[in-house]
N, C-alpha and C positions, 0 to 999 in steps of 0.2 A: 678200331681205333674207337678212344675211349671216349667216355659221355661227356669230359669238360669242353672236350675238341669240336665234338659234333656241335653242341650248344653254340660254341661259337661260330661256326661256319653258320648253322642258320641264322643268326642274328644279322651275322654280314649279309646274305642271301634275303631277308628281309629289309634292311636296309636300302639295299643296292634294288631292290625291285621296286619300292617305293621311290626313289630319287628316278627311275626311268620312267615311272609311269608320270612322273610330274608333280608329283606330292613332296611338300616342303617339311623337312625335318625341324622342329623346334627345340631347341634346346633348353631356354631360357625364356620367363615371359615376366617383363617388368611393366608394375604397375605404376600410372603417373599419377603422383600427389593431388589431391584436390583440395583446395582451402575451404573451408565452412563458411556457411554463407554469414553476411553481415548483416546485422539488425537493420531495420529500415531507419533512417533520420528520423522519421515524423512519429516514431511509437512515442505515447505519453510516458514518461517515467517519474515514480514517486518522487526521487530524490535530483531530477534535473536532467542527465544523461546515462546512456546506457552504462556509461563509466561509474556513473554516479559521483561526478566530480566538478556539480555547478556549484557555484557561489557566489555568482551575482553578476552584473554587466558592468565592463569599464566606463571612463578610465578609472583607474585604482590610484589614489592619492599614496603618497610617500609618508605624509605624515602617521603619528601613532593614532589608533584609535582612542576615540572619546566616547565615555559614559554621558549622555544626554539628561538621562533619567531612568529611576528603578523603581519597581515596587515591590513590596514584601507580603509574601502570601502566609497564610497560617498552614494549621494540618489536622487532618482527623483520621480516626480508628474505624475500620471499616469490619465488613461479616468475616472476610477471609483474612484480615490483617488485624491484630490487636495493636501493632506498634504502628503510631501516628505515619502517616505519609504526607507528603506535603511538597511545594515547589511544583516544578516543572511538571508538565503531563508527558512521560518518557515516549508513546509513538505519536504525540498529536503536536501540531505546531500552531501557532495564533494566524487567524485570519484580520485582514488591514483591510479597510477602505481608506477614503480619503480623509477621516475625521478620528477612527477609531481603532482599538487593537481589540480584537476579541481574544480570549485566553482561556484556553481549557487548563484546570488547577488540579494537582493530585488532592489537594485540601478538601474536594467537593464542590468547589465554585467555578464557574465560568465569569470573568471578570471582561467589563468593557472597560477600557483606558483611554484617556487623551492619547494621540497618537503624538502630538507636539510637546507634551509634560508631563505625560505618564500619571495624571489625576485619574482618580475613579471616577467614572459616570456612572456604573451601578453593578452589580455583583447579583448571581442567582445560584442559591444553594441547594443542591440534591444532598442524595442520602450516603453517597461513598462516591469516593474518585473519579474525576472526569478522565477519557483518556483520549479520545480522537479530536481531531479536529474540529471546533464549530465550522459549520457551513451557512454560509451569507446565502439568505434566500428570499431577494426581496427585502421585505421589510420585519423579516424573519430569520431567526439564527438556530438551527437545528445542533442540537448536542448530544453526547451519549457518553456512558461510560460503566463503574463497575455494579451500580445498582439495579440493573437489569431494563432500564426505562431509556428510552430516548425522548427527548423533550425538543419541543418548539416553543422559542423564547420572543417577543416581540424585541426587536433591534433597537428600538429606541429608547424602552425603559428597562427591561428586563424583567416585565411579568412572562408567568407563564402563560402561554394560550391552548396546549394542550401536552398530554403524554401519554406514552403506550409501552406498556409491560410486555416486555419480551421472555423468555425459560430461563435467561441467564446474561452473563456479560455483555454489552454490546462495545468492544474493541476498537472498530473500523469506524471511518467516516462513514457519511452519506453521499448518496448522488441525488440533486433535484432537478428533475427533467419535466416540464410542461405539468408543473403543478402535482406530480408526484415525488415521494422521497423512498428512494432505493437502498438498501441497506443488508449484509447480513450478520447474525447473531452467532455467539459461542454456543448457543442452545442447538447451532444446525440446522436453522432456516434461512431462507432468504425471503425480505420481506418487501411488499410494497404498499405504503400508505397515504391516503391523501394529506399534501401538504394543509388544507384547509381546516380540517380538523382532526386529521390524525386516526381516522376512521381504516380498515384495513380493506385494500384492493385485492389482495392476493397473498396467499403465504405459501411458499413450495412443500411439497414434500422434506423429509430431513436429507441434509446434502452433506452433513458434517460440519464440524467448527470452523466459523470463518472469523478470521481475526483482521 
């Protein structure tokens, strides 16, 4: 008997033995596809929704959009950009209350405008472009940008209440909770300051650049 025929007989005997003992020969295993988990609907998103498609609430008019007012800003040259920057602060959005629009500008100013007619209420000048959305915290405005500072500004008249210097740019906005200001910096640290006077509550070990 040649070796190939012997191997075939042995394989048949092995399968027959398994079957006779109640074992089941499985020739193929099919994987059941699993849908990826969906994000919970309550997660807060910077641009409105998990699909980043929030544009506002309805009903929406069929009439063409109208410009009610416009406001022109200036420009500023900075330490890391000799060419003048102006206009919108690219990652920052305006903060709006029932009376005013608080607007971060790449020209180095935070503007407070009348929400109805766009007239200037006050402006606060820094040393370089503002980037982050100004945070309304009671009677104060927290703002930050490229000049390494985070500023606390009087919401009513735009006067400086305090400022704190970090090690590099502060591109992100702040969270204000229970009298504390929390923010991360491009210097790699995460900070907690007192809202009242800007003193440091804590500063973490270096975590890496935060924008």
